C-alpha positions as CSV (number, residue, x, y, z in Angstrom):
1,M,0.8,-17.5,24.3
2,S,0.8,-15.9,27.6
3,Q,4.1,-17.7,28.5
4,L,5.8,-16.2,25.5
5,A,4.4,-12.8,26.3
6,R,5.7,-13.1,30.0
7,R,9.2,-14.0,28.6
8,L,9.1,-11.2,26.1
9,R,8.1,-8.6,28.8
10,K,11.0,-9.8,30.9
11,N,13.5,-9.4,28.1
12,P,12.7,-6.2,26.2
13,T,14.8,-5.1,23.4
14,P,16.9,-1.7,23.8
15,A,14.4,-0.2,21.3
16,E,11.2,-1.4,23.3
17,I,12.8,0.1,26.5
18,R,13.3,3.4,24.7
19,F,9.9,3.4,23.3
20,W,8.2,2.7,26.6
21,R,10.1,5.6,28.2
22,L,9.5,7.9,25.2
23,I,5.8,7.6,25.3
24,A,5.5,8.2,29.1
25,P,3.5,11.4,28.6
26,L,1.1,9.7,26.3
27,R,0.7,6.8,28.7
28,T,-0.9,9.2,31.5
29,R,-3.9,9.5,29.1
30,H,-4.0,6.2,27.1
31,H,-3.3,3.0,29.0
32,F,-0.8,0.9,27.2
33,R,0.3,-2.7,28.0
34,K,3.5,-4.4,26.9
35,Q,3.8,-7.8,25.0
36,V,0.0,-8.3,24.7
37,P,-1.4,-11.7,23.7
38,M,-3.9,-11.1,21.0
39,G,-5.3,-14.3,19.4
40,R,-2.4,-16.2,18.0
41,Y,-0.1,-13.3,18.2
42,V,1.8,-11.3,20.8
43,V,1.9,-7.6,20.0
44,D,4.7,-5.3,21.3
45,F,2.3,-2.5,22.8
46,A,-1.3,-2.1,23.0
47,S,-3.8,0.2,23.9
48,H,-7.2,-1.3,23.9
49,S,-9.2,1.9,24.7
50,A,-7.5,3.6,21.8
51,K,-7.6,0.3,19.7
52,L,-4.0,1.0,18.7
53,I,-1.0,-1.6,18.5
54,V,2.5,-0.4,18.1
55,E,5.2,-2.8,16.8
56,I,8.8,-2.2,17.0
57,D,10.4,-4.3,14.1
58,G,14.0,-5.5,14.0
59,D,15.8,-6.6,10.8
60,S,14.0,-10.0,10.6
61,H,10.8,-8.2,9.5
62,Y,12.4,-7.1,6.3
63,L,14.1,-10.2,5.3
64,G,12.5,-13.0,3.4
65,D,8.7,-13.0,3.6
66,G,8.7,-10.9,6.9
67,Q,7.0,-8.0,5.4
68,R,4.2,-10.2,3.8
69,R,3.7,-12.0,7.2
70,D,3.4,-8.7,8.9
71,A,0.9,-7.4,6.4
72,A,-1.2,-10.5,7.0
73,R,-0.9,-10.2,10.8
74,D,-1.9,-6.5,10.5
75,A,-4.9,-7.4,8.4
76,V,-6.1,-9.9,11.0
77,L,-5.7,-7.3,14.0
78,G,-7.4,-4.8,11.8
79,E,-10.4,-7.1,11.4
80,H,-10.8,-6.7,15.2
81,G,-10.7,-3.0,14.9
82,Y,-7.1,-2.2,15.7
83,R,-4.7,0.1,13.9
84,V,-1.2,-0.9,13.7
85,L,1.8,1.5,13.9
86,R,5.2,0.0,13.0
87,F,8.5,1.5,13.8
88,T,12.0,0.0,13.0
89,N,14.5,-0.4,15.9
90,D,16.4,2.4,14.2
91,E,13.6,4.8,14.0
92,V,13.0,4.4,17.9
93,M,16.8,4.8,18.7
94,H,17.6,7.5,16.3
95,S,14.5,9.4,15.4
96,A,12.8,9.5,18.7
97,E,11.0,12.8,18.0
98,G,9.4,11.7,14.9
99,V,8.3,8.3,16.7
100,Y,6.7,10.4,19.4
101,L,4.9,12.6,17.0
102,A,3.5,9.7,15.0
103,Q,2.4,8.0,18.1
104,A,0.8,11.3,19.4
105,R,-1.0,11.8,16.0
106,A,-2.3,8.3,16.1
107,L,-3.8,9.0,19.5
108,G,-5.3,12.3,18.3
109,E,-2.7,14.2,20.6
110,A,-1.0,16.4,17.9
111,D,-2.0,18.2,14.8
């Protein structure tokens, strides 16, 4: 799993790069890591102190049984006390303000 995480960190998607830059002000108060191995999964972004995971989803998450697999994964992560926020690539690339506000709310940084 750590090799996969390392490979994913070295090859981020454009949406992941944009998201990382977008949450820079929040990262000063909440430590986030990229491509974090968690059990049998690698999550896109995680703040262990906030118990928050953020996933940036491409089209494959909405094809076939992608949503069912994501729900099962979220349930497993939830059993460990983590909340999971999901954004589409399109949301990150074209609705940055909404993504930032949702992230800030989840961290208790916005009303």
